[in-house]
N, C-alpha and C positions, 0 to 999 in steps of 0.2 A: 508526499503531496500536501500542499499548504491549505488544508481544510480545517477550519476551526469549528467547535461545537456551536450550535446544535447540529446533529447529524441524524437525519431521518431517512430511512430507506423503506421502500415499499414493494409489495408484490401484488400485481393485479391478476385476478383469476377470471378469465373470460369476461371481463368487464362486469362481473357480478359482485365480487367481493374484493375489498382492498385491505391489505395487511401492512401495517407500519411497524418498523422497528426503531425504537428511540434509543440513541446511544448517548444519553446524558442524564444526569440527575438534577440538573438545573431546569426545572420545568417552566419557570418564568420565561425562559428564552424560547420555548418551543410550543407551548400549549395552544397559542393562537394558530400556529401553523398546522398543528395536529387537527384542530377543528376545521381548518380550511380544506384538508384532504378528506374529512369526514370518513375515517376508516371504519371498517366493520370489526377489525381486530387490531390490537396493539400489542407488540412484543416489547417488553421493557424489563429492566432488572427489578429485583424485589423492592429496593428503596424507592424507585420511581413509581411503581405501582401503588405503593402505600400513600402516595401524594395525589393520585389521580382520582377524580370523582366522576360519577356518571354511570351510564348503563352499558358501556363498551365491554367487550370481552377481552380481558387482559391475559396475556401469555407470558409467564416469567422467563426471562433469559438473561443471565448475567454476563454473557460474552457475545460479541458480534459474530465470532467465528461459528458459534452454534447455529446461527442463522444459515450459514453456508452448509454446515454439516447436515442440516435437515434436508437440503437438496441432495447431498451425496447419498443419503440413505434411501432416497426415492428416485434413483437415477433416471429412469426412462419416463415414468408417468408424468412427472411435473412439467416437462417441456411440451408434451403432447397436449396437456390440458390448459396450459397457462402461458400467456405472454409474460415473461419475467423481467422486471427491471426495478432498480432502486432509484430513489430521488434524494440527491444530496442538497442540503441548503448551504450554500457557500457564503461565508461572510468575510470577504477579502476587501480590497480597496476599490471595489466597484459595487453597484447596487445588487440587491438580493437576486440570485439567479438559481433556477431549478435545472439540474442536469440529470437526466435519466441515466442509470447505469444498467446496461444489458448484461445479465448474468447468463453467459452462454456456455460456460464450461467451468471446470474446477479452477478456482482462482490461482492455485499454485500446484505445479506438478513436480516440485523438487523432492527427490526421494533418497538423497545420500544418507546412508545409515549412520546414525549417531554413535551407536555402541562400537563401531569400528574406529572411531576417532580416539587417538591415544589419551586424550584428556578425559574421556568418558568410559573407557574400557574398564570393566570391573566395578563401575560405580553402581550403587544400589538405588535404582530408579523404579518407582512403582509401575506396575503393569499398565495402569490406566493413563500413563503419560506417554506421549508420542515417542517413537523411536527413529523417525526419519525426518530429514529436512533441517531447517534452522533450529537451533536449540532454544531460541527465544520465542518461537511461535508455539502457541498452545493448542492449535486445532488438530486433534487426533485423527480426524477424517480427511485431512488436507491432501493426502496422497492417493485417495480413491478417485480413479478417473471417471468422470461423468460429464454429460453436457449435451448440447443440441447437435444431433447427428443429421437429421433430415433437413434438406434445403428449404422445404415448405415451412417447417417450424421456424427456421432461422429468418426467413423472409417475413413471416407473420410477426415475429417479435420486433424486428427492425421497423416494420410498418407501424406497429403499435407505438414505438418510441418516437417515430417521426410525427405521428398524429399528435402525440403528447406535446412535442416541441412546438408544433404549429399552434396548439391551443394556448400555450404559455409564451409564445413568441420567442422561443429559444432557438439556438442553432448548434448546440453541442451535446453529445452523449458520450458516455464512457463505456468501454468494453471491459467486462470482468471475465477472465478465462484465458489461460495461457495457450490452450489449443487453438483458439481462434485469433489471438493476438499474433502468434507465430505464423499463421496463414492469413495475414491481413488482406491479401488480394481477394480472398473468398468473400470477405465482408464488403469490400469495395465493389466487387462484381454484383452482389445483391443490391447495393445502393444504386448501381447503374441500371439494373433491371427495373428498379422502382422509379427511375428518372429523378433521383435526388441529387441536387447540387448545392453548393454554398453551405456545406455542413462541416462540422468539426468532429473528429473522432479522438477521444482522449484515451491514452493507454498508459499503463504502468508496466515496467519491464524489470526482469532480473538481468544483470549484465551478461551472464553466460548465454541468455537467449539471443542477444544481439549477435554473438559469435556463431552460435549453432544454426540460426535461421536467417543469416544475413541476406542470402539470396532472395528469400521470401519477402524480407522487408523492402528490398529494392523493387521487387515486382509490385508489392502492394502500394508503395509510395509513388511508383511510376503511374499506376492506374489512377491513384488519387489525384495526381497532377493533371492527368488528362480529363478527369471528371470534375475539376474545380472543387476538390474536397481537401480539407486540411487535416493533418495528423499532429496531434498535440501530445507531447510526452510530459507527464506530470511528475514522475519520480522513477529513478533507477536506484535500486538498493545496493549501493557500494558498501555501506556500513563502515568499512575501515580499509586502509591499505596495509596495515601492520599485520604481520604473519600470525603473531600470537592471538590477536583479536579475531582474525578470520578462523583460526582453529577453534577458539572458544565458541564462536557462533556456528561452527560446522559449515562454513561457506565453501562453495565449490572452487572458486577461482582464487589464485594467489595474486600478489600485487601486479605481476607481469600480465596475467590474464585480464585483470581489471583495467589496466592501461590499454590493452588491446581493444577491449570493448568500448572504452571511451574514445579511442582513436577512430574506430569504425563509426561511432555516432557522429563525431565531428565530420567525417568524410560524407556521411549521409546529409548532414546539414549544409555542407558546401555544395553538394550536388543538387539538393532540393531546397533552395533558400526560402522560397515562398510557401512551399507545401508542408514542410516539416517545421513545427513550432516548438522551440525548446526553452523559451524564456517566459512562459506564462506562469509556471510554478517553479518551486525549487527542483531543479533538474536532477540532482543527486540527493540521496538520503544517507545519513551517517549515524552510527552509534559509536561515538568516539570515546565515551566514558563508561567504564565497567569497573568492577572491584580491583582488577589487575592493571588498570591503566597506569602508565609510568611516564615520566618526562621524556624518556626515549621514544615511546610510542606516539606521543603527541607531536614531538619534533619531527619524527618520520612522516606522520600524516601531513603536517604542514608543508614539509619539503615536497612531497608528492603532489599535494594540491597546487602548490606554486608551479610545479613542473607542468601540470595539465592546463595551466593558464588561469587558474583561479587567483584573483588578487584579493578577494574578500569573500566572506561567507556569512549568511544571516546568523545573528547571535543565537536564536532559538534552535537553529539547525546544528550549529557547532556544539551547543551545550546539551544536545540530546543524550540522555542517559539510558542505559539498559534497563528495561522493564521486565520484572520477573514475577512469577507466582508459582504455586505448587503444581500447576499444569505444564510448566516448562522444564525441560531437562536441565537447562543451565542453573536453575534454582538449586538442584541437588549437588552440582559441582561447587557452587558458592557455599552451600551449607556445609559440605564436607571440609572445606577450607576454613571454616569458622568466620566467615565474613558477613553473615546475616546479622542485621540489626533490628529485625522485625519480621512479620509474616511475609512481607513482600519488599522489604527494604534491605539494602546492603551498604557497607562502608568501604571506603578506599583502603587498600592495603598500604599504599604509599601516601603519607600525610602531606607530602609536597603537592600532590595532585589535588587534594582537598583544598589547600590554600589557593592553588591556581584556579580551580573551578569557582571559588568564591570571588576571587579578584575579577575574573572575566564577567561573572554575573553582575558585578557592580558597575561595569562599563555601560554608560547610557547611550548605546548605539544600536540601531536596528541591524546594521551589518558591520562586521569586524574585519579590518584589514589584516591580511596574513602577517604582515610585518609587525603590526601591533601585538598580535598573539605571540609572536616570537619574543618580543620584548617582555611581555608579561610572564612568559615561561622562564625566561632567564632570571627574573626577579625571585623565583622560588627555588 
């Protein structure tokens, strides 16, 4: 999702208390927005808190996933007591816009066991590091299922978000929670009960969810079409088409499965041209560069991208590198292979890729033509 900092998320509790989570250390960008929300509590990392002045109650939190984890530990009570949503401040190519994010259930229910992966079998990983899901995700509680179960709670949260949008003259909100994204028709049905039209629902998907819940997506988008509601897809985590990368990340689908999910998405777009919006944000997300990236893996990814109809790719998206720390399983794989260059930094095993990465970074283009990337790759 093409969201740049600052990133502020909030939790409203019965319209009595407001909690903001600040995901940046550059307070010059966000402090005026923080005051605008007038929060009762602020969650921020240690460095940020040290720069904040005033009488607010500050809660240290070094990682955004910990905010979600707090929900997972209080599974049922938090949704009964609180309409829950976040507020992103988006700084894109249009004016400042506030988009509430309804936290309706666990953000990710991906539970594939990491220690069964041949790359990680027998690897010495601390007990406090997660053992399921993607190896680059650090949320140890991400696989605990929790969320809004009661229709009245769901209706109350959506009503709160709609009221918020009307106050701020907005028309978009995002759903956080795979359980509700995969049953999109349930959300549309609640909006219909509330008489809400001319609204946009932003969702983020895992590619396998498109395959597993395709029928539900058809039902949901069909209802949205009838109710004059738009569905906006902001990111689908492809990450890579190359088999070794997918194994390193412990992803569920292989290249064939990823192509199937993309094909299903394109079919949905052809069927619901006006209702399904796929060009608002970067539709796909990639992590093409990791310590083991090779010219062969880049060439393979470029070929598959071309096959899917991509003629160009945003430079920042193409150059997206694997992020690691001691809370991620992939960190210990990279450490074992002697490729760490710092606490959370790594180096390329293949020096040719290091040269290629630097060459592409020097290109002064917002989007890079696939053919241009081919030529740059041949140069190394």
